[in-house]
MMTF fields as JSON, N, C-alpha, C and O atoms, coordinates in Angstrom:
{
  "mmtfVersion": "1.0.0",
  "mmtfProducer": "UNKNOWN",
  "numBonds": 323,
  "numAtoms": 324,
  "numGroups": 81,
  "numChains": 1,
  "numModels": 1,
  "chainsPerModel": [1],
  "groupsPerChain": [81],
  "chainIdList": ["A"],
  "bondAtomList": [4, 2, 8, 6, 12, 10, 16, 14, 20, 18, 24, 22, 28, 26, 32, 30, 36, 34, 40, 38, 44, 42, 48, 46, 52, 50, 56, 54, 60, 58, 64, 62, 68, 66, 72, 70, 76, 74, 80, 78, 84, 82, 88, 86, 92, 90, 96, 94, 100, 98, 104, 102, 108, 106, 112, 110, 116, 114, 120, 118, 124, 122, 128, 126, 132, 130, 136, 134, 140, 138, 144, 142, 148, 146, 152, 150, 156, 154, 160, 158, 164, 162, 168, 166, 172, 170, 176, 174, 180, 178, 184, 182, 188, 186, 192, 190, 196, 194, 200, 198, 204, 202, 208, 206, 212, 210, 216, 214, 220, 218, 224, 222, 228, 226, 232, 230, 236, 234, 240, 238, 244, 242, 248, 246, 252, 250, 256, 254, 260, 258, 264, 262, 268, 266, 272, 270, 276, 274, 280, 278, 284, 282, 288, 286, 292, 290, 296, 294, 300, 298, 304, 302, 308, 306, 312, 310, 316, 314, 320, 318],
  "bondOrderList": [1, 1, 1, 1, 1, 1, 1, 1, 1, 1, 1, 1, 1, 1, 1, 1, 1, 1, 1, 1, 1, 1, 1, 1, 1, 1, 1, 1, 1, 1, 1, 1, 1, 1, 1, 1, 1, 1, 1, 1, 1, 1, 1, 1, 1, 1, 1, 1, 1, 1, 1, 1, 1, 1, 1, 1, 1, 1, 1, 1, 1, 1, 1, 1, 1, 1, 1, 1, 1, 1, 1, 1, 1, 1, 1, 1, 1, 1, 1, 1],
  "groupList": [{"groupName": "MET", "atomNameList": ["N", "CA", "C", "O"], "elementList": ["N", "C", "C", "O"], "formalChargeList": [0, 0, 0, 0], "bondAtomList": [1, 0, 2, 1, 3, 2], "bondOrderList": [1, 1, 2], "singleLetterCode": "M", "chemCompType": "L-PEPTIDE LINKING"}, {"groupName": "SER", "atomNameList": ["N", "CA", "C", "O"], "elementList": ["N", "C", "C", "O"], "formalChargeList": [0, 0, 0, 0], "bondAtomList": [1, 0, 2, 1, 3, 2], "bondOrderList": [1, 1, 2], "singleLetterCode": "S", "chemCompType": "L-PEPTIDE LINKING"}, {"groupName": "ARG", "atomNameList": ["N", "CA", "C", "O"], "elementList": ["N", "C", "C", "O"], "formalChargeList": [0, 0, 0, 0], "bondAtomList": [1, 0, 2, 1, 3, 2], "bondOrderList": [1, 1, 2], "singleLetterCode": "R", "chemCompType": "L-PEPTIDE LINKING"}, {"groupName": "THR", "atomNameList": ["N", "CA", "C", "O"], "elementList": ["N", "C", "C", "O"], "formalChargeList": [0, 0, 0, 0], "bondAtomList": [1, 0, 2, 1, 3, 2], "bondOrderList": [1, 1, 2], "singleLetterCode": "T", "chemCompType": "L-PEPTIDE LINKING"}, {"groupName": "LEU", "atomNameList": ["N", "CA", "C", "O"], "elementList": ["N", "C", "C", "O"], "formalChargeList": [0, 0, 0, 0], "bondAtomList": [1, 0, 2, 1, 3, 2], "bondOrderList": [1, 1, 2], "singleLetterCode": "L", "chemCompType": "L-PEPTIDE LINKING"}, {"groupName": "ALA", "atomNameList": ["N", "CA", "C", "O"], "elementList": ["N", "C", "C", "O"], "formalChargeList": [0, 0, 0, 0], "bondAtomList": [1, 0, 2, 1, 3, 2], "bondOrderList": [1, 1, 2], "singleLetterCode": "A", "chemCompType": "L-PEPTIDE LINKING"}, {"groupName": "HIS", "atomNameList": ["N", "CA", "C", "O"], "elementList": ["N", "C", "C", "O"], "formalChargeList": [0, 0, 0, 0], "bondAtomList": [1, 0, 2, 1, 3, 2], "bondOrderList": [1, 1, 2], "singleLetterCode": "H", "chemCompType": "L-PEPTIDE LINKING"}, {"groupName": "GLN", "atomNameList": ["N", "CA", "C", "O"], "elementList": ["N", "C", "C", "O"], "formalChargeList": [0, 0, 0, 0], "bondAtomList": [1, 0, 2, 1, 3, 2], "bondOrderList": [1, 1, 2], "singleLetterCode": "Q", "chemCompType": "L-PEPTIDE LINKING"}, {"groupName": "LYS", "atomNameList": ["N", "CA", "C", "O"], "elementList": ["N", "C", "C", "O"], "formalChargeList": [0, 0, 0, 0], "bondAtomList": [1, 0, 2, 1, 3, 2], "bondOrderList": [1, 1, 2], "singleLetterCode": "K", "chemCompType": "L-PEPTIDE LINKING"}, {"groupName": "ASP", "atomNameList": ["N", "CA", "C", "O"], "elementList": ["N", "C", "C", "O"], "formalChargeList": [0, 0, 0, 0], "bondAtomList": [1, 0, 2, 1, 3, 2], "bondOrderList": [1, 1, 2], "singleLetterCode": "D", "chemCompType": "L-PEPTIDE LINKING"}, {"groupName": "PHE", "atomNameList": ["N", "CA", "C", "O"], "elementList": ["N", "C", "C", "O"], "formalChargeList": [0, 0, 0, 0], "bondAtomList": [1, 0, 2, 1, 3, 2], "bondOrderList": [1, 1, 2], "singleLetterCode": "F", "chemCompType": "L-PEPTIDE LINKING"}, {"groupName": "VAL", "atomNameList": ["N", "CA", "C", "O"], "elementList": ["N", "C", "C", "O"], "formalChargeList": [0, 0, 0, 0], "bondAtomList": [1, 0, 2, 1, 3, 2], "bondOrderList": [1, 1, 2], "singleLetterCode": "V", "chemCompType": "L-PEPTIDE LINKING"}, {"groupName": "GLU", "atomNameList": ["N", "CA", "C", "O"], "elementList": ["N", "C", "C", "O"], "formalChargeList": [0, 0, 0, 0], "bondAtomList": [1, 0, 2, 1, 3, 2], "bondOrderList": [1, 1, 2], "singleLetterCode": "E", "chemCompType": "L-PEPTIDE LINKING"}, {"groupName": "GLY", "atomNameList": ["N", "CA", "C", "O"], "elementList": ["N", "C", "C", "O"], "formalChargeList": [0, 0, 0, 0], "bondAtomList": [1, 0, 2, 1, 3, 2], "bondOrderList": [1, 1, 2], "singleLetterCode": "G", "chemCompType": "PEPTIDE LINKING"}, {"groupName": "TYR", "atomNameList": ["N", "CA", "C", "O"], "elementList": ["N", "C", "C", "O"], "formalChargeList": [0, 0, 0, 0], "bondAtomList": [1, 0, 2, 1, 3, 2], "bondOrderList": [1, 1, 2], "singleLetterCode": "Y", "chemCompType": "L-PEPTIDE LINKING"}, {"groupName": "ILE", "atomNameList": ["N", "CA", "C", "O"], "elementList": ["N", "C", "C", "O"], "formalChargeList": [0, 0, 0, 0], "bondAtomList": [1, 0, 2, 1, 3, 2], "bondOrderList": [1, 1, 2], "singleLetterCode": "I", "chemCompType": "L-PEPTIDE LINKING"}, {"groupName": "PRO", "atomNameList": ["N", "CA", "C", "O"], "elementList": ["N", "C", "C", "O"], "formalChargeList": [0, 0, 0, 0], "bondAtomList": [1, 0, 2, 1, 3, 2], "bondOrderList": [1, 1, 2], "singleLetterCode": "P", "chemCompType": "L-PEPTIDE LINKING"}],
  "groupTypeList": [0, 1, 2, 3, 4, 2, 1, 5, 2, 6, 7, 5, 4, 8, 9, 10, 4, 11, 12, 2, 2, 8, 7, 5, 13, 4, 3, 7, 5, 12, 11, 5, 8, 8, 4, 2, 2, 14, 7, 1, 10, 11, 5, 3, 11, 12, 13, 13, 7, 2, 8, 11, 9, 11, 11, 12, 4, 4, 5, 10, 5, 12, 5, 15, 13, 10, 9, 16, 2, 12, 5, 15, 8, 2, 4, 1, 5, 15, 8, 16, 9],
  "groupIdList": [1, 2, 3, 4, 5, 6, 7, 8, 9, 10, 11, 12, 13, 14, 15, 16, 17, 18, 19, 20, 21, 22, 23, 24, 25, 26, 27, 28, 29, 30, 31, 32, 33, 34, 35, 36, 37, 38, 39, 40, 41, 42, 43, 44, 45, 46, 47, 48, 49, 50, 51, 52, 53, 54, 55, 56, 57, 58, 59, 60, 61, 62, 63, 64, 65, 66, 67, 68, 69, 70, 71, 72, 73, 74, 75, 76, 77, 78, 79, 80, 81],
  "secStructList": [7, 7, 7, 1, 6, 6, 1, 2, 2, 2, 2, 2, 2, 2, 2, 2, 2, 2, 2, 2, 2, 2, 2, 6, 6, 7, 7, 2, 2, 2, 2, 2, 2, 2, 6, 6, 1, 7, 2, 2, 2, 2, 2, 2, 2, 2, 2, 6, 1, 1, 7, 7, 7, 2, 2, 2, 2, 2, 2, 2, 0, 0, 0, 0, 0, 7, 7, 2, 2, 2, 2, 2, 2, 2, 2, 2, 2, 1, 7, 7, 7],
  "xCoordList": [106.622, 105.565, 104.787, 105.508, 103.503, 102.856, 102.374, 102.264, 102.086, 101.488, 100.326, 99.642, 100.025, 98.96, 97.51, 96.364, 97.86, 96.836, 95.594, 94.453, 95.893, 94.921, 94.587, 93.763, 95.164, 95.291, 93.994, 93.345, 93.85, 92.335, 92.254, 91.177, 93.234, 93.126, 92.738, 91.997, 93.401, 92.94, 91.585, 90.897, 91.159, 89.707, 88.933, 88.05, 89.244, 88.434, 88.605, 87.573, 89.669, 89.67, 88.646, 88.014, 88.641, 87.744, 86.5, 85.716, 85.956, 84.71, 84.347, 83.297, 85.453, 84.859, 84.75, 83.975, 85.396, 85.37, 83.851, 83.114, 83.567, 82.212, 80.851, 79.893, 80.985, 80.34, 79.934, 78.776, 81.173, 80.992, 80.36, 79.437, 80.825, 80.361, 78.799, 78.143, 78.231, 76.969, 76.16, 74.996, 76.675, 76.195, 76.021, 75.008, 76.889, 77.102, 76.08, 75.928, 75.417, 74.467, 75.204, 74.629, 76.491, 77.569, 77.409, 77.202, 77.546, 78.226, 79.517, 80.13, 80.13, 81.501, 81.823, 82.747, 81.136, 81.141, 81.592, 82.623, 80.4, 80.399, 81.546, 82.053, 82.243, 83.418, 84.49, 85.277, 84.653, 85.481, 85.902, 87.038, 84.526, 84.536, 85.127, 85.859, 84.973, 85.515, 86.756, 87.246, 87.458, 88.848, 89.641, 90.846, 88.83, 89.519, 89.953, 90.721, 89.464, 89.958, 88.609, 87.534, 88.952, 87.878, 87.285, 87.915, 86.113, 85.013, 85.825, 85.699, 86.611, 87.262, 88.591, 89.081, 89.042, 90.026, 89.358, 89.902, 88.078, 87.332, 87.0, 87.195, 86.409, 86.14, 87.102, 86.797, 88.471, 89.578, 89.895, 90.238, 89.754, 90.022, 89.099, 89.551, 87.79, 86.742, 86.919, 86.721, 87.254, 87.184, 88.396, 88.487, 89.249, 90.434, 91.795, 92.858, 91.589, 92.811, 93.705, 94.519, 93.698, 94.562, 94.638, 93.578, 95.856, 96.226, 95.91, 95.989, 95.509, 95.472, 96.471, 96.573, 97.136, 98.172, 97.599, 96.463, 98.252, 97.699, 97.079, 95.978, 97.594, 97.338, 96.239, 95.462, 96.085, 94.977, 93.436, 92.312, 93.823, 92.924, 92.309, 91.093, 93.263, 92.796, 91.871, 90.921, 92.273, 91.51, 89.976, 88.996, 89.937, 88.802, 87.906, 86.735, 88.633, 87.614, 87.204, 86.042, 87.834, 87.186, 85.954, 84.799, 86.511, 85.283, 84.085, 82.978, 84.226, 83.095, 82.572, 81.374, 83.47, 83.015, 82.953, 81.934, 83.942, 84.293, 85.551, 86.46, 85.642, 86.919, 87.998, 87.7, 89.164, 89.779, 90.296, 90.498, 90.462, 90.82, 89.92, 90.36, 88.534, 87.744, 88.314, 88.271, 88.76, 89.312, 90.611, 90.743, 91.593, 92.726, 92.25, 92.591, 91.617, 90.943, 90.519, 90.891, 89.597, 88.967, 90.121, 90.203, 90.88, 92.125, 93.177, 93.885, 93.187, 94.085, 93.815, 94.66, 92.348, 91.746, 91.928, 91.874, 92.084, 92.462, 93.755, 94.607, 94.071, 95.342, 95.979, 95.288, 97.1, 97.811, 97.856, 97.92, 97.825, 97.632, 99.353, 99.668],
  "yCoordList": [-13.758, -13.206, -14.13, -14.711, -14.372, -15.263, -14.643, -13.417, -15.234, -14.61, -13.871, -14.279, -12.624, -11.754, -12.193, -12.216, -12.485, -12.899, -13.737, -13.485, -14.737, -15.61, -15.397, -16.118, -14.439, -14.227, -13.472, -12.56, -14.093, -13.372, -12.124, -11.669, -11.443, -9.847, -9.378, -8.421, -10.267, -9.781, -10.156, -9.548, -11.223, -11.652, -10.606, -10.177, -10.035, -9.094, -7.845, -7.174, -7.295, -6.21, -6.177, -5.179, -7.249, -7.487, -7.475, -6.877, -8.1, -8.184, -6.605, -6.058, -6.009, -4.45, -3.618, -2.662, -3.901, -2.997, -3.421, -2.554, -4.806, -5.089, -4.485, -3.946, -4.675, -4.073, -2.726, -2.367, -1.815, -0.396, -0.022, 0.789, -0.564, -0.387, -0.619, 0.114, -1.791, -1.989, -1.081, -0.822, -0.58, 0.38, 1.637, 2.292, 2.093, 3.025, 3.174, 4.238, 1.969, 1.723, 2.045, 2.7, 1.577, 1.614, 0.124, -0.88, 0.179, -1.015, -0.992, 0.061, -2.081, -2.287, -1.259, -0.45, -1.341, -0.444, 1.198, 1.827, 1.577, 2.866, 3.109, 4.142, 2.575, 2.464, 2.495, 3.438, 1.663, 1.594, 2.979, 3.419, 3.625, 4.855, 5.81, 6.641, 5.891, 6.729, 6.867, 7.882, 5.506, 5.365, 5.355, 5.124, 5.618, 5.527, 4.451, 4.502, 3.102, 1.786, 1.026, 1.556, -0.117, -0.935, -1.715, -1.92, -2.1, -2.841, -4.134, -4.659, -4.694, -5.979, -5.649, -6.574, -4.396, -4.254, -4.392, -5.082, -3.718, -3.891, -5.11, -5.543, -6.0, -7.562, -8.271, -9.244, -8.091, -8.68, -8.361, -9.192, -7.168, -6.572, -7.491, -8.411, -7.31, -8.105, -9.478, -10.146, -9.816, -11.358, -12.086, -13.312, -11.29, -11.766, -12.031, -12.265, -11.949, -12.029, -10.947, -11.088, -10.031, -8.752, -8.212, -7.99, -7.834, -7.274, -5.675, -5.191, -4.891, -3.631, -2.78, -2.962, -1.911, -1.142, -0.001, 0.34, 0.666, 1.917, 2.762, 3.148, 3.24, 4.212, 3.856, 4.73, 2.742, 2.027, 2.056, 2.477, 1.58, 1.811, 3.209, 3.371, 4.29, 5.561, 5.982, 6.762, 5.4, 5.907, 5.106, 5.677, 3.778, 3.212, 4.111, 4.426, 4.452, 5.208, 6.496, 6.835, 7.181, 8.52, 8.001, 8.416, 7.177, 6.549, 6.059, 6.343, 5.336, 4.865, 5.777, 5.825, 6.509, 7.312, 6.729, 6.865, 6.127, 5.788, 6.201, 6.567, 6.148, 6.639, 5.444, 4.39, 5.494, 4.476, 3.894, 2.69, 4.716, 4.266, 3.206, 2.414, 3.214, 2.173, 0.797, -0.187, 0.892, -0.489, -0.716, -1.841, 0.127, -0.146, -0.831, -1.973, -0.165, -0.486, -2.117, -2.99, -2.147, -3.515, -4.631, -5.755, -4.141, -5.161, -5.427, -6.433, -4.539, -4.538, -5.273, -5.705, -5.497, -6.309, -7.946, -8.735, -8.325, -9.725, -9.967, -9.273, -11.047, -11.866, -12.08, -12.593, -11.807, -12.255, -13.893, -14.509, -14.519, -15.768, -16.341, -17.522],
  "zCoordList": [219.376, 218.863, 217.893, 217.082, 217.816, 217.011, 215.819, 215.837, 214.851, 213.622, 214.064, 215.002, 213.33, 213.802, 212.797, 213.244, 211.514, 210.693, 211.194, 210.808, 212.07, 212.606, 213.921, 214.483, 214.498, 216.052, 216.587, 216.076, 217.675, 218.508, 218.182, 217.798, 218.264, 218.194, 216.853, 216.626, 215.843, 214.422, 214.132, 213.311, 214.844, 214.776, 215.126, 214.384, 216.469, 216.865, 216.277, 216.246, 215.767, 214.991, 213.583, 213.234, 213.007, 211.73, 212.138, 211.401, 213.378, 213.877, 214.119, 213.783, 214.776, 215.136, 213.912, 213.883, 213.033, 211.917, 211.102, 210.631, 211.042, 210.486, 211.302, 210.749, 212.507, 213.365, 213.546, 213.763, 213.424, 213.361, 211.921, 211.854, 210.924, 209.606, 209.357, 208.618, 210.097, 209.745, 210.772, 210.47, 211.951, 212.862, 212.089, 212.335, 211.153, 210.676, 209.39, 208.789, 209.067, 207.993, 206.65, 205.781, 206.485, 205.351, 204.759, 205.44, 203.356, 202.759, 202.535, 202.709, 202.133, 202.001, 200.674, 200.758, 199.664, 198.584, 199.131, 198.896, 199.928, 200.609, 201.284, 200.847, 202.235, 202.836, 201.859, 201.941, 200.984, 199.749, 199.153, 198.977, 198.855, 198.137, 199.048, 198.511, 200.363, 201.094, 201.497, 201.993, 201.219, 201.548, 200.033, 199.929, 198.994, 197.63, 197.094, 196.133, 197.711, 197.346, 196.596, 196.313, 196.415, 195.668, 196.87, 197.908, 196.656, 197.691, 197.917, 199.024, 197.048, 197.332, 198.435, 199.083, 198.546, 199.497, 200.815, 201.677, 201.081, 202.273, 202.49, 203.626, 201.464, 201.864, 202.207, 202.897, 201.902, 202.239, 203.681, 204.521, 203.858, 205.554, 206.213, 206.894, 206.064, 206.723, 206.845, 207.86, 205.897, 205.811, 206.379, 206.427, 206.773, 207.604, 206.844, 207.42, 205.219, 204.781, 204.542, 203.63, 205.115, 205.141, 206.218, 206.802, 206.824, 208.114, 207.792, 206.663, 209.075, 208.821, 209.72, 210.933, 209.066, 209.86, 210.509, 210.178, 211.426, 212.178, 211.439, 211.829, 210.249, 209.283, 208.505, 208.119, 208.243, 207.553, 208.762, 208.491, 209.811, 211.191, 211.08, 210.981, 211.103, 211.357, 209.965, 210.029, 208.857, 207.789, 207.683, 207.205, 208.175, 208.376, 209.432, 209.22, 210.56, 211.496, 210.832, 211.056, 210.157, 209.665, 208.471, 208.37, 207.817, 206.7, 207.355, 206.897, 208.406, 209.057, 210.062, 210.34, 210.613, 211.838, 213.226, 213.904, 213.639, 215.035, 215.526, 214.781, 216.921, 217.618, 217.457, 218.019, 216.781, 216.607, 218.081, 218.234, 218.989, 220.367, 221.007, 221.839, 220.559, 220.685, 220.406, 221.144, 219.41, 218.654, 219.363, 219.844, 219.522, 220.362, 221.895, 222.203, 222.58, 223.786, 223.884, 224.668, 222.769, 222.857, 222.461, 222.956, 221.588, 221.233, 222.403, 222.451, 223.208, 224.258, 225.29, 226.074, 225.363, 226.419, 226.047, 226.991, 225.049, 224.482, 224.653, 224.099, 225.491, 225.425, 224.185, 223.305, 223.941, 222.702, 222.651, 223.714, 221.522, 221.194, 221.643, 221.497]
}
């Protein structure tokens, strides 16, 4: 298994999170507040410097307002590196 931090799937996940946040009309600070985290946490996730585990993905989904199955479906369509 390759490293996931710079993988195509990781890139797709961070792109998905940014896309959904922007579609929801939310700033990083607003998402961070809902997550009870600092804005810098959201920035590091969106910038690709931090992995997101499944529990965090669920939290992002609740904070932003998307179905986490959408993210999984999109990532599953990408071949692993």
